[in-house]
C-alpha positions as CSV (number, residue, x, y, z in Angstrom):
1,X,-13.0,7.5,-41.5
2,X,-14.0,8.3,-38.0
3,X,-13.4,11.8,-36.7
4,X,-12.4,12.7,-33.1
5,X,-12.5,16.1,-31.6
6,X,-10.0,16.7,-28.8
7,X,-10.8,19.7,-26.6
8,X,-8.0,20.4,-24.1
9,X,-5.4,23.0,-23.2
10,X,-2.5,20.5,-22.7
11,X,-0.4,20.6,-25.8
12,X,1.5,17.5,-24.8
13,X,-1.7,15.5,-24.3
14,X,-3.2,16.6,-27.6
15,X,0.1,15.8,-29.4
16,X,0.4,12.3,-27.9
17,X,-3.3,11.3,-28.3
18,X,-3.6,12.8,-31.8
19,X,-0.6,10.9,-33.1
20,X,-1.8,7.6,-31.6
21,X,-5.3,7.9,-33.1
22,X,-4.0,8.9,-36.5
23,X,-2.0,5.7,-36.5
24,X,-5.3,3.9,-36.7
25,X,-6.7,5.9,-39.5
26,X,-8.8,8.3,-37.5
27,X,-9.1,12.0,-38.4
28,X,-8.2,14.2,-35.4
29,X,-9.4,17.8,-34.9
30,X,-8.0,19.9,-32.0
31,X,-9.7,22.7,-30.0
32,X,-7.6,24.8,-27.6
33,X,-10.5,25.9,-25.2
34,X,-14.2,25.6,-24.6
35,X,-15.2,28.3,-27.1
36,X,-13.0,26.9,-29.8
37,X,-14.4,23.4,-28.9
38,X,-18.1,24.1,-29.4
39,X,-17.4,26.0,-32.6
40,X,-15.4,23.1,-34.1
41,X,-18.1,20.6,-32.8
42,X,-20.7,22.5,-34.9
43,X,-18.5,22.8,-37.9
44,X,-17.0,19.2,-37.9
45,X,-19.8,17.1,-36.4
46,X,-17.3,14.6,-35.1
47,X,-18.0,11.0,-34.2
48,X,-16.5,11.4,-30.8
49,X,-15.5,14.2,-28.4
50,X,-12.7,13.9,-25.9
51,X,-12.9,16.8,-23.5
52,X,-10.9,18.1,-20.6
53,X,-13.1,19.2,-17.6
54,X,-11.0,22.3,-17.0
55,X,-11.4,24.7,-19.9
56,X,-11.1,28.5,-20.5
57,X,-13.2,30.9,-22.6
58,X,-16.2,28.6,-22.0
59,X,-16.4,26.0,-19.3
60,X,-16.9,22.3,-20.0
61,X,-20.3,22.4,-18.5
62,X,-21.3,25.3,-20.7
63,X,-19.9,23.4,-23.7
64,X,-22.1,20.4,-22.8
65,X,-25.1,22.6,-22.3
66,X,-24.7,24.2,-25.8
67,X,-24.1,20.7,-27.2
68,X,-27.3,19.4,-25.6
69,X,-29.4,22.3,-26.9
70,X,-28.2,21.6,-30.5
71,X,-30.0,18.6,-32.0
72,X,-27.2,18.1,-34.5
73,X,-24.7,17.6,-31.6
74,X,-26.8,16.1,-28.8
75,X,-26.1,12.5,-29.9
76,X,-22.3,12.8,-30.1
77,X,-20.7,10.7,-27.4
78,X,-18.2,12.4,-25.1
79,X,-15.3,11.2,-23.0
80,X,-14.6,13.6,-20.1
81,X,-11.2,13.8,-18.5
82,X,-11.2,15.3,-15.0
83,X,-9.1,15.6,-11.8
84,X,-12.4,15.7,-9.9
85,X,-16.1,16.2,-10.8
86,X,-18.7,17.9,-8.7
87,X,-21.5,15.4,-8.0
88,X,-24.0,18.0,-9.1
89,X,-22.5,17.9,-12.6
90,X,-22.6,14.1,-13.0
91,X,-26.3,14.0,-13.9
92,X,-25.9,16.9,-16.4
93,X,-23.0,15.1,-18.0
94,X,-25.0,11.9,-18.4
95,X,-27.8,13.9,-20.0
96,X,-25.3,15.4,-22.4
97,X,-24.2,12.0,-23.6
98,X,-21.0,11.8,-21.6
99,X,-20.3,8.1,-21.8
100,X,-17.1,8.0,-19.7
101,X,-15.5,10.1,-17.0
102,X,-11.8,9.3,-16.6
103,X,-9.8,10.7,-13.8
104,X,-6.3,12.2,-14.0
105,X,-3.6,11.1,-14.3
106,X,-5.0,9.1,-17.1
107,X,-4.4,5.4,-17.6
108,X,-4.0,5.3,-21.4
109,X,-5.1,1.8,-21.9
110,X,-8.5,2.7,-20.3
111,X,-8.8,5.7,-22.5
112,X,-7.9,3.8,-25.7
113,X,-10.4,1.1,-24.9
114,X,-13.1,3.7,-24.3
115,X,-12.3,5.3,-27.7
116,X,-12.3,2.0,-29.4
117,X,-15.7,1.1,-27.9
118,X,-17.4,4.4,-28.7
119,X,-15.8,5.0,-32.1
120,X,-16.0,1.4,-33.3
121,X,-12.3,1.4,-34.2
122,X,-10.0,-1.4,-33.1
123,X,-6.9,0.1,-31.3
124,X,-4.2,-2.5,-30.7
125,X,-1.7,-2.0,-27.8
126,X,1.4,-3.8,-26.8
127,X,0.5,-6.0,-23.8
128,X,4.0,-6.8,-22.7
129,X,4.1,-6.7,-18.8
130,X,6.2,-3.7,-17.9
131,X,7.1,-1.2,-15.2
132,X,8.3,2.1,-16.6
133,X,8.3,4.9,-14.1
134,X,9.9,8.4,-14.0
135,X,10.2,10.8,-11.1
136,X,12.4,13.6,-9.7
137,X,14.4,13.7,-6.5
138,X,15.9,17.1,-6.4
139,X,17.3,17.6,-9.9
140,X,18.0,14.0,-10.5
141,X,15.6,12.2,-12.8
142,X,15.1,8.5,-11.9
143,X,13.8,6.3,-14.6
144,X,13.0,2.7,-13.7
145,X,12.4,-0.1,-16.2
146,X,11.5,-3.6,-14.9
147,X,9.8,-6.8,-15.9
148,X,9.8,-6.1,-19.7
149,X,9.7,-3.2,-22.2
150,X,6.3,-2.1,-23.5
151,X,6.2,-0.1,-26.8
152,X,3.2,2.0,-25.7
153,X,4.9,3.0,-22.4
154,X,8.2,3.8,-24.1
155,X,6.4,6.2,-26.5
156,X,4.3,7.6,-23.6
157,X,7.5,8.3,-21.7
158,X,8.4,11.0,-24.3
159,X,5.4,13.1,-23.1
160,X,5.9,12.2,-19.5
161,X,9.5,13.5,-19.6
162,X,8.4,16.8,-21.1
163,X,5.7,17.2,-18.6
164,X,8.0,16.4,-15.6
165,X,10.7,18.8,-16.9
166,X,8.2,21.5,-17.1
167,X,6.5,20.9,-13.7
168,X,9.8,20.6,-11.9
169,X,11.4,23.4,-13.9
170,X,14.6,21.4,-14.6
171,X,16.4,22.1,-17.9
172,X,19.2,19.6,-17.9
173,X,18.7,16.8,-15.4
174,X,21.2,14.1,-14.4
175,X,19.5,10.8,-15.2
176,X,19.8,7.4,-13.6
177,X,18.1,4.7,-15.7
178,X,17.6,1.6,-13.5
179,X,16.9,-1.6,-15.4
180,X,16.3,-4.6,-13.3
181,X,14.7,-8.0,-13.7
182,X,14.1,-7.2,-17.4
183,X,12.7,-10.1,-19.4
184,X,14.6,-10.4,-22.7
185,X,13.2,-11.4,-26.1
186,X,14.0,-10.7,-29.7
187,X,12.4,-7.2,-29.5
188,X,14.4,-6.1,-26.4
189,X,17.4,-4.6,-28.3
190,X,15.3,-2.3,-30.5
191,X,13.1,-1.3,-27.5
192,X,16.1,-0.4,-25.4
193,X,17.5,1.7,-28.2
194,X,14.1,3.4,-28.6
195,X,14.0,4.0,-24.9
196,X,17.4,5.7,-25.0
197,X,16.4,7.7,-28.1
198,X,13.4,9.1,-26.2
199,X,15.5,9.9,-23.1
200,X,18.2,11.7,-25.1
201,X,15.8,13.5,-27.4
202,X,13.4,14.8,-24.7
203,X,15.3,15.0,-21.4
204,X,19.1,14.9,-21.8
205,X,21.2,14.9,-25.0
206,X,24.5,14.9,-23.2
207,X,25.4,11.2,-22.7
208,X,27.8,12.0,-19.9
209,X,24.9,13.0,-17.7
210,X,23.1,9.7,-18.1
211,X,24.0,6.6,-16.1
212,X,22.6,3.1,-16.5
213,X,22.3,0.9,-13.5
214,X,21.9,-2.8,-14.4
215,X,23.4,-6.2,-13.5
216,X,22.3,-7.7,-16.9
217,X,25.2,-8.6,-19.2
218,X,22.7,-8.7,-22.1
219,X,21.7,-5.1,-21.5
220,X,25.3,-4.0,-21.2
221,X,26.0,-5.7,-24.6
222,X,23.0,-4.1,-26.3
223,X,24.0,-0.6,-25.1
224,X,27.8,-1.0,-25.7
225,X,27.2,-2.3,-29.2
226,X,25.2,0.7,-30.3
227,X,27.3,3.4,-32.1
228,X,24.9,6.1,-30.8
229,X,24.8,5.1,-27.1
230,X,28.0,3.2,-26.5
231,X,29.5,6.1,-24.5
232,X,26.8,6.0,-21.9
233,X,28.3,4.7,-18.6
234,X,26.9,1.5,-17.2
235,X,27.4,0.2,-13.7
236,X,26.1,-2.7,-11.7
237,X,26.9,-1.0,-8.4
238,X,24.7,1.8,-7.1
239,X,27.5,3.6,-5.2
240,X,29.7,3.7,-8.3
241,X,26.8,4.9,-10.4
242,X,26.0,7.8,-8.1
243,X,29.7,8.6,-7.7
244,X,29.9,8.8,-11.5
245,X,26.7,10.8,-11.9
246,X,26.9,13.4,-9.1
247,X,30.4,12.9,-7.6
248,X,29.4,11.3,-4.4
249,X,32.0,8.9,-2.9
250,X,30.9,5.4,-2.0
251,X,31.7,5.8,1.7
252,X,29.7,9.1,1.9
253,X,26.9,7.6,-0.1
254,X,25.4,5.5,2.7
255,X,25.8,8.0,5.5
256,X,26.2,11.7,4.4
257,X,23.2,13.9,5.1
258,X,23.5,15.4,1.7
259,X,22.4,12.1,0.2
260,X,19.2,12.2,2.2
261,X,18.5,15.7,0.9
262,X,19.5,15.1,-2.7
263,X,18.3,11.6,-3.4
264,X,15.9,10.2,-0.9
265,X,13.5,13.0,-0.2
266,X,11.1,13.4,-3.1
267,X,10.8,17.1,-4.0
268,X,7.7,19.0,-4.8
269,X,6.8,20.5,-8.1
270,X,8.2,24.0,-8.8
271,X,5.3,25.0,-11.0
272,X,1.5,24.8,-10.6
273,X,-0.2,22.0,-12.4
274,X,-0.6,18.3,-12.3
275,X,0.7,15.3,-14.2
276,X,-1.7,14.4,-17.0
277,X,-0.9,10.8,-17.8
278,X,-0.4,7.7,-15.8
279,X,2.5,5.4,-16.8
280,X,0.8,2.3,-15.3
281,X,-2.0,0.6,-17.2
282,X,-5.3,-0.4,-15.7
283,X,-4.8,-3.9,-17.2
284,X,-1.9,-4.4,-14.9
285,X,-4.0,-4.0,-11.8
286,X,-5.5,-6.8,-9.8
287,X,-8.8,-8.5,-10.6
288,X,-12.0,-6.6,-10.0
289,X,-13.0,-8.7,-7.0
290,X,-9.8,-7.7,-5.2
291,X,-10.1,-4.0,-5.8
292,X,-12.4,-3.1,-2.9
293,X,-10.0,-4.7,-0.4
294,X,-7.0,-3.1,-2.1
295,X,-8.6,0.4,-2.1
296,X,-9.3,0.0,1.7
297,X,-5.7,-0.9,2.4
298,X,-4.0,1.5,0.0
299,X,-6.2,4.4,1.1
300,X,-5.4,3.8,4.8
301,X,-3.0,6.1,6.6
302,X,-0.3,3.4,7.1
303,X,3.2,4.2,8.3
304,X,5.7,1.9,6.6
305,X,9.4,1.7,7.3
306,X,11.9,0.6,4.6
307,X,15.1,-0.4,6.3
308,X,17.7,-1.2,3.6
309,X,21.1,0.2,2.8
310,X,20.4,-0.3,-1.0
311,X,18.9,2.9,-2.6
312,X,17.5,0.8,-5.4
313,X,15.5,-1.3,-3.0
314,X,14.2,1.8,-1.2
315,X,13.3,3.4,-4.6
316,X,11.6,0.2,-5.8
317,X,9.4,0.1,-2.7
318,X,8.6,3.8,-3.0
319,X,7.6,3.2,-6.7
320,X,5.5,0.1,-5.9
321,X,3.4,2.0,-3.4
322,X,3.5,5.4,-5.0
323,X,-0.3,5.4,-5.5
324,X,-1.2,4.6,-1.9
325,X,-1.8,7.0,1.0
326,X,1.0,5.3,3.0
327,X,3.8,7.3,4.6
328,X,7.0,5.6,3.5
329,X,10.0,6.2,5.8
330,X,13.4,5.2,4.4
331,X,16.3,4.1,6.7
332,X,19.8,3.2,5.5
333,X,20.6,0.9,8.4
334,X,19.1,-0.7,11.6
335,X,20.5,2.0,13.9
336,X,18.6,4.7,12.1
337,X,15.4,2.6,12.3
338,X,15.7,1.7,16.0
339,X,16.2,5.4,16.9
340,X,13.1,6.3,14.9
341,X,11.1,3.3,16.2
342,X,11.1,4.6,19.8
343,X,8.8,7.5,18.6
344,X,7.0,5.8,15.7
345,X,4.3,3.1,15.6
346,X,4.9,1.4,12.3
347,X,2.1,-0.6,10.5
348,X,4.6,-2.5,8.4
349,X,8.4,-2.8,8.2
350,X,10.5,-3.9,5.2
351,X,13.8,-5.1,6.7
352,X,17.1,-6.0,5.0
353,X,19.3,-8.5,6.9
354,X,22.8,-7.3,5.8
355,X,23.3,-3.7,6.7
356,X,26.1,-1.6,8.3
357,X,26.2,-0.6,11.9
358,X,23.2,-2.6,13.1
359,X,22.0,-5.4,10.8
360,X,18.6,-7.0,10.4
361,X,19.1,-9.8,12.9
362,X,20.2,-7.3,15.5
363,X,17.0,-5.3,14.8
364,X,14.9,-8.5,15.3
365,X,16.7,-9.3,18.5
366,X,16.1,-5.8,19.9
367,X,12.4,-5.9,19.0
368,X,12.1,-9.4,20.6
369,X,13.9,-8.3,23.8
370,X,11.7,-5.3,24.2
371,X,8.5,-7.2,23.3
372,X,7.9,-5.0,20.2
373,X,5.5,-6.8,17.9
374,X,5.7,-5.3,14.4
375,X,4.5,-6.7,11.0
376,X,7.9,-7.4,9.3
377,X,8.7,-8.5,5.7
378,X,12.4,-9.4,5.4
379,X,14.3,-8.6,2.2
380,X,17.5,-10.6,1.8
381,X,20.0,-12.0,-0.8
382,X,20.7,-14.8,1.8
383,X,18.8,-17.9,0.7
384,X,20.4,-20.5,3.0
385,X,17.8,-22.6,4.8
386,X,19.4,-21.9,8.2
387,X,19.3,-18.1,7.7
388,X,15.6,-18.2,6.7
389,X,14.7,-20.4,9.7
390,X,16.6,-18.1,12.0
391,X,14.7,-15.1,10.7
392,X,11.4,-16.9,10.9
393,X,12.1,-17.8,14.6
394,X,11.8,-14.1,15.4
395,X,8.2,-14.2,14.3
396,X,8.6,-12.3,11.0
397,X,5.6,-12.3,8.6
398,X,7.4,-13.1,5.4
399,X,10.9,-13.7,3.9
400,X,11.6,-12.5,0.4
401,X,14.8,-13.3,-1.5
402,X,16.4,-10.7,-3.7
403,X,16.2,-9.8,-6.5
404,X,12.7,-8.6,-5.8
405,X,9.7,-8.4,-8.2
406,X,7.4,-5.4,-7.7
407,X,4.2,-7.4,-7.9
408,X,5.4,-9.9,-5.3
409,X,6.3,-7.0,-2.9
410,X,2.8,-5.6,-3.3
411,X,1.1,-9.0,-2.9
412,X,3.1,-9.7,0.3
413,X,2.3,-6.3,1.8
414,X,-1.4,-6.8,1.1
415,X,-1.3,-10.2,2.7
416,X,0.3,-8.9,5.8
417,X,-1.8,-5.7,6.2
418,X,-5.1,-7.4,5.3
419,X,-5.0,-9.1,8.6
420,X,-4.6,-5.9,10.6
421,X,-6.6,-3.3,8.6
């Protein structure tokens, strides 16, 4: 039986990682700080050490120095988890047999592969393509599930929710669970029930404060047929869902300033600290040869407008590009965008065609009349050939038909920006 020593002060991370490794027959020992860590390393002589870079009582570099000076410990491989590492310490880490340095927030599939390689234990993971994200806007917790449901991500969500509730200091959040473009198979019903169990056990036990937004009749049947979750309200209309969740009326939903404050503006954390785990897996990223180009584009200081009266679309775009350095500016209609456009130089515009006050075609006409050349990707539920040809005649860069897939949004944005960055 392989033994792993986990040295870290995050109880949630220790709990999640320890439970996962024990599933595969590994013995797990925990240390709460650096002093405790070097002591247990000497007593246990583990096969692998997983260590947080930020430790108290004894720093991680002091732990590594003590390890290197003890011939019984020097050969034990180490995985270091860090927000950032001083370049001066990298050489010392390498000489102390640090085999991997993983940055926070951690991509768990990378961590498990590293553990598997260094400990010689096969760790199998669910490879179902899945988007599962969670974030706060004010005291509303948005959870998005798309593409499919991945068992690993569902279980990881338990710890992500606890972490978010602590960092944002929210005790009883209202929750909007958005499930769109979800691929269905025989495992979907049990996975949906497990997802709801984790949400209710770790974030909100009162079902009246949970709203599901989905257009899928299959998902509606799965939830309504569950004796435990059948009382959760389900809607296929965003305005109705928000009205039910926080009491906003559909007419005020699109225009009232309170919506901007409560829903669209992402709030900062209320406590110091950082998120530990990453809900996206590295295996979902693009091929290695494309990463340099992606890094250049994603790290650029692009200003991107998202002009769409549908909050779900604006939230989807925000989620897709959450790891970039882009400044995303949401607008609920063409009028708001055109007012802002006079003072802003946008690098990319996502534009819906059907909106109140000033629609997408009127925006395109205005830009053409004033000789404003902006990279534009149109989002629309209109798929008639004549509509598409009309939009293309204004010189747009791409036309995407709703419902939208996150990967395709990202790919289109990269195609458009790669020619200008």
